[in-house]
Structures are given as structure tokens and as C-alpha cells.
C-alpha positions in Angstrom: 206.9 129.7 93.6 209.4 127.5 91.9 212.1 125.5 93.6 214.5 128.3 92.5 213.0 130.6 95.1 215.9 130.1 97.6 218.5 131.0 95.0 216.5 134.1 93.9 216.1 135.1 97.5 219.8 134.7 98.3 220.7 136.8 95.3 218.3 139.5 96.5 219.6 139.2 100.1 223.2 139.7 98.8 222.2 142.9 96.9 220.2 144.1 99.9 223.2 143.5 102.1 225.5 145.3 99.7 222.9 148.1 99.5 222.8 148.7 103.3 226.5 148.2 103.9 227.4 150.6 101.1 224.7 153.2 102.1 225.3 153.0 105.8 229.0 153.1 105.2 228.7 156.3 103.3 226.3 157.7 105.8 228.7 156.8 108.6 231.6 158.6 107.0 229.5 161.6 106.1 228.0 161.6 109.7 231.5 161.6 111.2 232.5 164.5 109.0 229.3 166.5 109.8 229.5 165.8 113.5 233.0 167.3 113.6 231.9 170.3 111.6 228.6 171.0 113.3 227.5 171.8 116.8 225.2 169.5 118.9 222.6 172.3 118.8 222.3 171.8 115.0 221.5 168.2 115.5 219.0 169.1 118.2 217.1 171.5 115.9 217.0 168.9 113.1 215.9 166.2 115.5 212.9 168.3 116.5 211.8 168.6 112.9 212.4 165.0 111.9 209.7 163.9 114.4 207.0 165.4 112.2 208.7 164.5 108.9 208.9 160.8 109.9 205.3 160.7 110.9 204.4 162.3 107.6 206.4 159.7 105.6 204.4 156.9 107.3 201.1 158.5 106.7 201.9 159.1 103.0 202.8 155.4 102.6 199.7 154.4 104.6 200.4 150.7 104.4 199.4 150.8 100.7 202.8 149.7 99.5 202.7 146.5 101.7 199.2 145.8 100.3 200.4 146.3 96.7 203.3 143.9 97.3 200.9 141.2 98.6 198.5 141.6 95.6 198.6 138.4 93.5 197.6 139.9 90.1 198.7 143.5 89.9 197.2 145.7 87.2 198.0 149.3 86.1 195.0 150.4 88.0 196.4 149.0 91.2 199.7 150.9 90.8 198.1 154.2 89.8 195.5 154.0 92.6 198.3 153.7 95.2 200.4 156.3 93.4 197.7 159.0 93.4 196.7 158.1 96.9 200.3 158.6 98.1 200.6 161.9 96.2 197.3 163.3 97.4 198.1 162.5 101.1 201.5 164.1 100.7 200.2 167.4 99.4 197.6 167.6 102.2 200.2 166.8 104.9 202.7 169.3 103.5 200.1 172.1 103.5 199.1 171.3 107.0 202.7 171.2 108.2 203.5 174.5 106.3 200.9 176.4 108.3 201.7 174.5 111.5 205.5 175.4 111.3 205.1 178.5 113.5 203.3 176.5 116.1 206.0 173.9 116.1 208.7 176.6 116.6 206.6 178.1 119.4 206.2 174.7 121.1 210.0 174.2 121.2 210.7 177.9 121.8 213.0 177.9 118.7 212.0 180.7 116.3 214.5 179.5 113.7 212.5 176.3 113.2 209.8 177.9 111.0 211.7 177.9 107.7 213.9 175.0 108.7 210.7 173.0 108.9 209.1 174.3 105.7 212.2 173.4 103.6 212.7 170.0 105.3 209.1 169.0 104.7 209.6 169.3 101.0 211.0 165.8 101.2 207.5 164.5 102.0 206.4 165.5 98.5 209.5 163.9 96.9 209.0 160.7 98.9 205.5 160.2 97.7 206.5 160.4 94.0 208.8 157.3 94.1 207.0 154.9 96.5 205.3 152.9 93.8 208.5 152.2 91.8 210.2 151.4 95.0 207.6 148.9 96.0 207.5 147.3 92.6 211.3 146.8 92.6 211.0 145.3 96.1 208.3 142.9 94.9 210.4 141.8 92.0 213.4 141.4 94.4 215.3 143.7 92.2 217.7 144.8 94.9 220.5 145.3 92.4 218.7 148.4 91.1 217.7 149.5 94.6 221.3 149.3 95.6 222.5 151.6 92.8 219.8 154.1 93.5 220.3 154.3 97.3 224.1 154.4 96.9 223.9 157.3 94.5 221.3 159.3 96.4 223.1 158.9 99.7 226.5 159.9 98.2 225.1 163.0 96.4 223.0 164.2 99.4 225.9 163.6 101.7 228.3 165.7 99.6 225.6 168.4 99.5 225.4 168.5 103.3 229.2 168.5 103.7 229.6 171.5 101.3 226.9 173.4 103.3 228.7 172.6 106.5 232.1 173.8 105.2 230.3 177.0 104.2 229.4 177.4 107.9 225.7 177.2 107.3 225.1 175.1 110.4 221.8 173.3 110.6 221.1 174.0 107.0 223.7 171.4 106.1 221.5 168.8 107.7 218.4 170.2 106.1 220.1 170.0 102.7 221.2 166.5 103.2 217.7 165.3 104.3 215.8 167.0 101.6 218.1 166.3 98.7 218.3 162.6 99.6 214.6 162.2 98.8 214.9 164.5 95.8 217.7 162.4 94.2 215.8 159.1 95.0 212.7 160.5 93.3 214.7 161.3 90.1 216.6 158.0 90.1 213.7 155.7 90.8 211.8 157.1 87.8 214.9 157.0 85.6 215.3 153.3 86.4 211.7 152.3 86.4 209.7 151.3 83.3 206.5 152.1 85.0 204.9 155.6 84.3 201.8 157.0 85.9 198.6 157.0 83.9 195.1 158.5 84.5 193.7 155.4 86.3 192.1 155.2 89.7 189.8 152.8 91.5 188.1 153.5 94.8 187.1 149.8 94.9 190.8 148.8 95.0 191.5 151.4 97.7 188.6 150.1 99.7 189.9 146.5 99.3 193.3 147.5 100.6 191.9 149.4 103.6 191.5 146.6 106.1 195.1 145.4 105.7 196.6 148.9 105.2 194.9 150.5 108.3 196.6 148.0 110.6 199.9 148.4 108.9 199.5 152.2 109.1 198.6 152.0 112.8 201.6 149.9 113.6 204.0 152.2 111.7 202.5 155.3 113.3 202.9 153.9 116.7 206.5 153.0 116.0 207.4 156.4 114.7 205.5 158.3 117.3 207.0 156.5 120.2 210.5 156.2 118.7 210.5 160.0 118.7 208.6 160.8 121.9 211.9 161.2 123.9 213.1 163.7 121.4 209.8 165.6 121.8 210.2 165.5 125.6 213.8 166.6 125.5 213.1 169.4 123.1 210.4 170.7 125.3 212.0 170.2 128.8 215.7 170.4 128.2 218.3 172.7 126.4 218.5 172.1 122.7 222.1 170.8 123.0 220.8 167.9 125.1 218.4 167.0 122.2 221.5 167.0 120.0 223.3 164.5 122.3 220.3 162.2 122.3 219.7 162.6 118.6 223.4 161.7 117.8 223.4 158.7 120.3 220.1 157.4 118.9 221.3 158.0 115.3 224.5 156.0 115.9 222.5 153.1 117.4 220.0 153.2 114.5 222.9 153.2 112.0 223.7 149.7 112.9 220.2 148.6 113.7 218.6 150.1 110.6 221.2 148.4 108.4 219.9 145.0 109.5 216.3 146.0 109.5 216.5 147.3 105.9 218.3 144.1 104.8 215.6 142.1 106.5 212.8 144.0 104.7 213.5 141.5 101.9 212.0 138.9 104.1 208.5 140.4 103.8 208.8 140.4 100.0 209.8 136.7 100.1 207.2 135.6 102.7 204.4 137.5 100.8 205.0 135.3 97.8 204.9 132.0 99.8 202.7 133.0 102.7 200.3 130.1 102.2 203.1 127.5 102.6 203.1 127.3 106.4 206.0 124.8 106.8 208.2 126.5 104.3 207.6 129.9 106.0 208.5 128.4 109.4 211.7 126.9 108.1 212.8 130.1 106.4 212.0 132.1 109.5 214.1 129.8 111.7 217.0 129.9 109.4 217.0 133.6 109.2 216.7 133.9 113.0 219.7 131.7 113.6 222.0 133.5 111.1 220.8 137.0 111.9 221.2 136.7 115.6 224.7 135.3 115.2 225.7 138.7 113.8 223.5 141.3 115.4 223.6 140.2 119.1 227.4 140.1 119.5 227.8 143.3 117.5 225.2 145.2 119.6 226.9 144.0 122.8 230.3 145.1 121.5 229.0 148.6 120.7 227.3 148.9 124.0 230.5 148.0 125.9 232.9 150.0 123.7 230.7 153.1 123.4 232.9 155.6 125.2 236.2 155.1 123.3 234.3 154.6 120.1 232.6 158.0 120.4 235.8 159.7 121.4 237.7 158.2 118.4 234.9 159.1 115.9 233.4 162.4 117.0 235.8 163.9 119.6 235.4 164.8 123.2 232.5 167.2 122.6 230.2 164.3 121.9 231.0 162.1 125.0 227.7 163.3 126.6 225.9 161.3 123.9 227.4 158.0 125.1 224.8 157.0 127.7 222.0 157.6 125.2 223.8 155.5 122.7 224.3 152.6 125.2 220.6 152.7 126.3 219.4 152.6 122.7 221.8 149.8 121.8 220.3 147.8 124.7 216.7 148.6 123.5 217.5 147.5 120.0 219.3 144.3 121.0 216.4 142.0 119.7 215.0 144.5 117.2 216.2 142.6 114.0 214.8 139.3 115.4 211.5 141.1 116.3 211.2 142.6 112.8 211.8 139.1 111.3 208.8 137.9 113.2 206.7 141.0 112.4 207.5 140.7 108.7 206.5 137.1 108.7 203.2 137.7 110.5 202.4 140.6 108.2 203.1 138.5 105.1 200.7 135.9 106.5 198.0 138.7 106.7 198.3 139.0 110.5 198.7 142.8 110.5 196.2 143.1 113.3 198.3 140.9 115.5 201.4 143.0 114.9 199.4 146.1 115.5 198.2 144.8 118.9 201.8 143.9 119.9 203.0 147.4 119.0 200.0 148.9 120.8 200.9 147.0 124.0 204.5 148.1 123.8 203.5 151.7 123.3 201.0 151.7 126.2 203.8 150.6 128.5 206.1 153.3 127.2 203.4 155.9 127.7 202.7 154.8 131.2 206.4 154.9 132.1 206.7 158.4 130.7 203.7 159.6 132.8 205.2 158.0 136.0 208.7 159.4 135.4 207.4 162.9 134.7 205.2 162.7 137.8 208.1 161.5 140.0 210.5 164.0 138.2 212.8 161.2 137.2 215.6 161.6 134.6 215.1 160.9 130.9 217.5 158.0 131.2 215.1 156.3 133.6 212.4 156.6 131.0 214.8 154.9 128.5 215.2 152.0 130.9 211.5 151.4 130.7 211.8 151.7 126.9 214.3 148.9 126.9 211.8 146.7 128.9 209.0 147.5 126.5 211.1 146.5 123.5 212.1 143.2 125.0 208.5 142.5 126.0 207.4 143.2 122.4 209.9 140.6 121.2 208.5 138.0 123.6 204.9 138.8 122.5 206.0 138.3 118.9 207.4 134.9 119.8 204.0 134.0 121.3 202.3 135.1 118.1 204.7 133.1 115.9 204.2 130.0 118.1 200.4 130.3 117.5 200.7 131.1 113.8 203.5 128.7 112.6 203.6 126.2 115.5 207.3 127.0 116.2 207.6 126.1 119.9 209.2 128.4 122.4 212.1 126.1 123.1 212.9 126.0 119.4 212.8 129.8 119.1 215.2 130.0 122.1 217.5 127.3 120.8 217.8 129.1 117.5 219.4 132.1 119.2 221.2 130.3 122.0 224.6 130.1 120.2 224.5 133.9 119.5 223.7 134.6 123.2 226.7 132.7 124.2 229.1 134.5 121.9 227.5 137.9 122.9 228.2 137.2 126.6 231.9 136.3 125.9 232.4 139.3 123.6 230.8 141.7 126.1 232.8 140.4 129.1 236.1 140.6 127.3 235.4 144.1 126.0 234.3 145.4 129.4 237.3 143.9 131.1 239.7 145.7 128.7 237.9 149.0 129.4 239.0 148.6 133.1 242.7 148.1 132.2 243.5 151.2 130.0 243.1 154.9 130.4 244.0 155.9 126.9 240.8 155.7 124.8 242.6 155.2 121.5 244.5 152.2 122.8 241.4 150.9 124.5 239.2 150.8 121.4 241.9 149.2 119.3 242.5 146.4 121.8 238.7 146.0 122.4 238.1 145.6 118.6 240.8 143.0 118.1 239.9 141.0 121.2 236.2 141.0 120.3 236.9 139.7 116.8 239.2 137.0 118.1 236.7 135.9 120.8 233.8 135.9 118.3 235.5 133.8 115.6 237.0 131.4 118.1 233.6 130.8 119.6 232.1 130.2 116.2 234.9 127.7 115.3 234.4 125.7 118.5 230.6 125.9 119.1 229.0 127.1 115.9 231.0 126.0 112.9 227.9 125.4 110.8 227.2 129.1 110.8 230.7 129.9 109.3 230.1 127.2 106.7 226.7 128.5 105.7 228.0 132.1 105.6 230.9 131.0 103.4 228.5 129.2 101.0 226.2 132.2 100.9 229.1 134.5 99.9 230.2 132.0 97.3 226.7 131.6 96.0 226.4 127.9 96.7 222.7 127.0 97.1 221.0 123.7 97.6 218.3 123.7 95.0 216.5 120.9 96.7 215.7 123.0 99.9 
């Protein structure tokens, strides 16, 4: 890579940030509207189906996209091999899920799920058709085009869902939103991409990708399976409305978390291009860790402490039972962006087996905790406490792997996030103290928000002014070409 890499990466990062802020902003507004129009039961039904859809998305991708991005010299045969592999897997999975839909409905004791599932699973086919253009745009760091596509697809699918909700069609509003999102993405990616499928395929290329892709697939499958295991348990053991509360609480937590994770996916594309330059990779990782933690940690702590008035303001009193789930998931995702930074770096260095083993360890702990909690008849919230512990342990294990791979010592990794830990403690303490002083939830959230912002920026000015300077330079596009 040339010395212009940092400037290119910062441009990509800006567009990736614009993409996620715009997309999540629209989704947030649409989500608030839908939550006020729909019943928690509708979200419960959709949550049960999305378990299987998300597993299918991961299996369709199969880690082949990551392998394609890492390929030094990409030919048309490489692209078409991945494209037809994705499409073939998607057709097989859709047929399996079509015939399994009655069994899924029987498992959850919800007869309506049969056709809800069959329509929702159409998105699996649409998803497969745009994965190669998506991966090639990511490889080229063309996040400007990705932003336009995601923004348009999110807006159109959201409007479709709202129209269905206003027509009193209940859960079908969520089905329409989910399915049409992937349909619009499929159309838009192929409209903006110069690449078109050709009749080319190589089993040799597929075999060459297998070693790397299998580990990536294993990691992704473990993540999706265990991220949805609590929905599965709630759907089987509790009323469907309880599933809706968990789904909404988890979704709200993921809205913030996924925004940063999606932005940080650009890191993999960068690291994949310079993965042999160990010192440079280490420096970039440390820089990202410092800056990302300064935003994500205080924000997560604020959301955790201000959860009740926030939910009351946005969704109304009927959703207050979702607050404990939201708080627990915020705690679990506290270090998630930093963890993903390390995982992306390790994967770009070809250490997909290492990240798979870390994820496997995390999931074994989750599984054991679920068995123990079910055996002792403990509440689902106790299970989520164990989930928090497993997520934090995975972050520690990723730090161990980074120390071994890039020789970034533990004290340096800790010092990189120390300023953000300090601001998080102060923000959390001030927000919690305010919650004890007021009964009116509207007044409470207003004062909490203003106080948190004041405490945060005051802390940065006193203890971490360099972060504010670097952020200002990033926004203004000032880049040191010699770095």
C-alpha cells in the first residue's frame, strides 16, 4: 500500500460512519413508529423467525466473502465461484426452511408462524444475490456507494413496514420491512456495480478458500446461534409477549452496538491489505482502540443508566418491561466494539482459527450457564448475567491473542482505554444520581442527557484533549501523510 493509505482509510471511515448513522437513524425513527403501532406479541413472533433467518444468512455467506477480500489477485473466476456458491447454498437452505416451517411453528406452539416464516425466508435468496458486489465495494473501500445503497434500502423498506402497520396488518409489517430491505439491496447493488455474473466456476478456488472460510463460518455461526439462544428459550418456555420484550430490548441495544460494529467492519478491509506489516497493523489497532473506546464506553454506560426514562419517552409505558433486558444487553455489549476490532485484526492476519477458538470458549460457557440455570429453575435474567461474563471473558482472551500476534503488551492495551473508562464512570455516576432525584421520567431523561454531555466533554477537555483534537482533524479531513 502507498503512503496515502491513511487518507484513503479515513475517507472510507467517514462514509462508513455516515452510512451507519444515517441508516441507524432511519431505523431508529421507523422502529419507534412501529413500536407504537404494533403489539409486543408481533415482535415476539418475528423474533422467533429471525433466529433461523440470521443463521441462514451466515451459512449463505460461508466466510467466502472474507476470503475474497483477502485475495491478492482477484479474477472473474474468483468472483463467480463465490457468487454461485452463495446462490446455491441459499436455494438449498430456503427449500429446507420452507418444508421445516410447520415444525418451527409447532416447536413454538404458534400456528401463524408457518407462512410468516416462508415469506420472511425469501430474504435469504435476495441476500445471496448481492453478496459479491457488496464484498467488492468493501474491498475497494467504496463506502460512498455503500452508504447510498443502505440509506435507500432502509428508507424504502421502513416506509413499506409503516404502511403495513397503519393498515393494521400486525406482524406482517415487520415481515414486509425485513424482506423488502434485502430485495431493495439486491436491486441497488446490481444497479451500482459494474460486475455482472458470468458462466465461470472453479472447484480449485473453492477448495483453496475452504481452510480460511470454514473457521470464519464457524465463528459466525457460533455468534448467531448463541446471540439468539435466549430468544429460542423464551419462545419455548415463556409467553410470546415476553419474547417481544426481550426482542425489543435486545434490538435497542444492538441499534447502538451494531452501528459501531458496522463502521468498524472497514478495519478488516484495511488490515487485509496491509496484514504483513506487523508494526503498522499494531499502530492502527491501538489508534482505533483509543478513539473508539472514547465514544462507545461512555455512551453504553449512559444508555444503561438512563434506560427507564428513555424507553418511556420513545415507546410508551407498554414497553417498560423491556428495560431490564435492554440494560443487561448494554452491559454485555460494553466491550463489543473493542472486541470486534481485535477480531477483525486477527482475521485479517489469517488467524481465523484463533478467533474461532475464542468464540468457541465463550459459547461453551454460555451453554453451561444455560444448562445450570434451567436445572436450578433460575430466571432468564440470571442467564443473561452469565452471558455478560462470557462476553467480557472473550474480550480478555482476544487481548491475549493480540499480545501474542502483534506484541502489544497488556498494560498498553489497558492504557489505551483508560481515559474512556474514567469518563464512563463519571457519566454513569451522574446519570444514576439524577435518576434518584426526579419522579417525572420526561424531566429525568432531559436532565440526564444534558448532564451526561456536560460531564463527558468537560472530562475530555481536562484529561483527554488530544482525542478532541484528533476528532476535529478527522472531521475536517486533516491527515498527516507521513504517518
